[in-house]
N, C-alpha and C positions, 0 to 999 in steps of 0.2 A: 763679854764678847765670846762668840762660839768659835771653837777650833776643832779640827779633826786631827786625831793623833792615835797611833798605836801605842800600846803599853803592856807592861809585864806586871802581873800581880805579885807583890812581895808578901803581904799578909793582910789579914783583916781582924778587927776586934768588934765584939758585940757592942751595940749602942742602943740604949733604951730597950723596949720590949721586942721590936721587930726589925730594927735597923742595924747597920754596920758602918764602921769607918774602915775604908780599905786603902792601903798604901800601894800605890802603883808607880812604877818607874816608866815615865812616858818619853817618847822620842823627842817631843817638842819642848817639854818643860822640866825634864828630870824627875826627881822623886816628888810625888804629890799625894795628898790625902783627899779622899772623896767620901762624902756621906751618901749612902744608898738606903733609902727609906723602904720599909715594908718587905724587904727581901727575905726575912725570916718568918713571915706570916704564913698561915695555913694556905692562903690563896696564891702564894708566890710560885708554886709548882716547880720547885727545884732550881730556881734562878740563882740561888746562892752558889751553885756549882761553878758559875762564871767567875767567882772570886776566890777560888782555891789557889794556893801558892803556885806560881810559875805559869798560870794561864796567860796566854797571849790574847790580848783584846784589841778590837778596833772600836775607837770611841769618838764621840762628839761631846766635848766638854765645855763648860763655862770656865773662863780663866780670868781671874782678878788677882793681880800681882800680890797684893797684901793680905789676901784671904788665906787663913791657915787651913781651912777645910773648904773644899770646892764641891761642885755638883756636876753630874753628868746628865746630858740630854738623851744620848743614845749609846748603847753598848752591845757588842756581839763578839762571839769568839772569832779570833782572826785565824787561828791554826788549830786544828783538831789533832791532838796527840794520838798515836796509834799504840805505842807500847810503853811510854814513859811511866805510866802509873800501873800498868798491868804486869810488867816484869819486876820481880822483887828486887833484883840488883839495881835496875835503873831507878826504881822508885826510892831506894835507899840513897843513891847518889843524889837524886833530885831533892830529897829531904835535907841533905847536907848543903847543897847549893842554895836552897831557899834560906837556910839559917845563916850561911855565910853572907849572902847578899843583904839580908836584913841587918847584920852586924857591921858590914864593911862599907856599904854604899850609902853615903849621906849627902854627897855634893851633887849639885845640879849642873856642873860644868861638863862640857863634852858629852851632853846627853845623847845626841844623835849617834855618835860613834859607840858609846857604851851600850845603848839600846840595841844597836845592830849586832855587837859582839855577843851580848847575852842571848838574844833571841835566836841568832844563828847557831850558837852553841847548844841551846836546848833542842832545837830541831835536829842537829847532828846527833845528839845522844838518842833522841827518839828514833831516828832512822838507823842507828848502828845495829848490826846483826851479830857482831862478835868483836873481840878485842877492845872492849870499853871499860875494862876493870881498872884502868889507870886514868880514866876520863877526869875524875875530880882533881887529880894531881896536876894535869895539864891545864885545867881550868884555873886552878889557883895561880899558876905561873902567869898565864895570860891576863887574868883579871888584875893582878898586881901592877901590870904595866899601864892599865887604864886608870888605876888609882894613884899613880904618880910615884911609886917607889919600886917599880918592877926591876928585877935583877936580870942581868945578862951574863954574869960570871958567878962561879960557885962561891967565891969568897964573899960576895955581896949577900948571899943567902945564909951562909953558915956563920958569918961574922967571926966572933972570937970563940964560938962554941966548939966543943970537941965533937967531931962527926966521924963515924966509922969510915975508914978509908975505902971500904968496899962499896960505900954509897956514893962516893964522889964521881966515879964514871957514870953511874946511873943518873945522878943529878945533872951532870953536864949534858947528857942526852935529853933529859927531861926539859931543860931550859930551851932547847931548840925543837922540841917535839910538836907535831900536829896531832889532832885527835885520831888520825888514822895511823899514826906511828906505832909500830909494835915494839913494846918494851918488855923484855924478858926479865922478870924479877920474882923473888920469893915473896910469900905472904908477909914475913917479918920485914923484909926490905920495903915493901909497900907501906906498911904501918910506920916504919921509921921515917920514910920520906914525907909522909903526911905530917908527922910531928915536927920535922925540920921546917916544912913550909908554914905550918901554923905558928911556930915560934918566930919565923921571919915576919909574918903578918903582925904578930904581937909587938915586935920591935918598932913597928910604924903606926899601929892603930891602938888606941887605948879603949876601944869600944868592943873588943872581941869577947873577953871573958871566957867562960867554959862553953863548949859545944855539947848539947844534948845528943846530937846525931852522930858524933864521932865514935862512941863505943859501938853503936849499931852498925855503922859503916865498916869498922874494923872486923866486926864479927861476921857480917854477911859475906865478906870476901876471904874468909878463912878457908 
């Protein structure tokens, strides 16, 4: 049966000589895998650009509940980013967000709400002109609440770990921050808060492992 749904590309892997398997978080069905044939052929004329991580798509798809890999009938870009991939700081944050989403989002429940949160967050980052250096920290806090273990108090994040007392006021503000909230902190504090939040995630998810993007993220905001 055909369904129209927006979606967010999480990642793709090569399949055969010219095809890909692309993982897309859809508003209607949550995380789905689709096979796209011929997209890597010489005649595809750059169509693989549609399947780069975090691209927002408007799709018409075939949905069969028990099929592990599904197919698309139509696909087009839903939102054209202006600066997300052109600004080095934004693109580094985006690289981290893509890796985080691939590691953390596995469930199909609450798909509509989670899709709205992720897509609106990406557009907010794309539109931001300043004060977005803490965007990834706020995103981590907000995403955790959609994943079912979100914290509202400092002790829920720090658990029994020793945390620098100077971080606690910043963490308290962070737990209630919006993307437009200005948070004044040092480079070292930003790095430490990222470590605290990632450890918090690891307490609840066994799929995280190490992040390839984190050293780059820490370096770019030095």
